[in-house]
C-alpha positions, 0 to 999 in steps of 0.5 A, spaced: 820 902 102 816 907 097 816 914 099 809 917 101 805 922 097 806 928 100 805 936 099 808 939 092 809 932 090 806 931 082 802 924 082 799 920 078 792 917 081 787 912 077 780 913 080 773 911 079 768 916 083 761 914 085 754 918 089 751 915 094 747 911 090 753 907 087 752 912 081 759 912 077 760 921 075 767 920 073 772 916 072 780 915 069 779 908 067 780 907 059 785 913 060 791 916 063 791 917 071 790 924 073 796 928 074 796 933 079 801 937 084 798 935 091 796 942 095 797 945 089 789 946 090 788 943 082 783 938 086 778 938 090 781 939 098 778 932 101 781 928 094 788 933 095 788 929 102 786 922 100 792 922 095 797 925 101 801 919 105 799 914 099 804 910 097 806 908 089 801 901 087 796 903 094 789 902 093 784 905 097 777 908 098 775 914 101 768 918 101 769 925 101 764 930 105 760 935 102 764 940 105 771 937 102 768 936 095 764 942 092 760 944 098 753 945 099 747 947 093 746 955 094 740 958 093 743 964 092 747 960 085 739 960 082 737 966 077 731 965 074 732 971 067 728 973 063 726 970 056 728 977 052 736 976 056 736 971 051 738 972 044 733 971 039 735 964 035 737 962 041 732 956 045 735 955 052 734 947 053 733 943 059 739 941 062 743 945 058 751 949 060 750 956 058 757 961 059 755 967 063 758 974 065 755 977 071 760 982 072 763 982 065 770 980 067 768 973 071 766 968 066 761 962 070 758 956 068 751 955 069 745 949 067 739 950 065 734 948 070 727 949 069 724 953 062 717 956 063 713 963 062 716 966 067 723 965 065 729 961 065 731 958 071 740 958 071 743 953 076 750 956 079 752 951 083 757 945 082 753 939 078 756 935 084 755 940 090 751 938 095 753 930 095 758 926 098 763 923 093 766 916 094 772 915 090 776 908 089 784 910 088 790 907 086 797 911 087 800 910 080 806 914 080 809 920 085 814 924 080 
């Protein structure tokens, strides 16, 4: 009997992540399995917890609630920026991801959510914030 994966183990996992509507948002299919250390903070908490206790070759499906995934959407991470804040040669596009440094130290990835006469609406929420995530998992290896 193989041992169960536990905190501190480096594991390799094949996965397919889907949203409530069944659409796939990410998958390791056709790629190397995802490798990470259990309990190391490298993946979302719910994913880490789902793999803990699995044995090599085991498969399971788990739904991770918003709070154990990327959290709820937060209105305070939406920011309306004046068009003049962008370099003249830059034309923001809907859905475009940009790097911003609100405090000149930390870099934040934002998505252009809307463009209007008032300005450009930037969304600092993770694209999967506010979503319950379902993963089909298969533990490939415990290193």
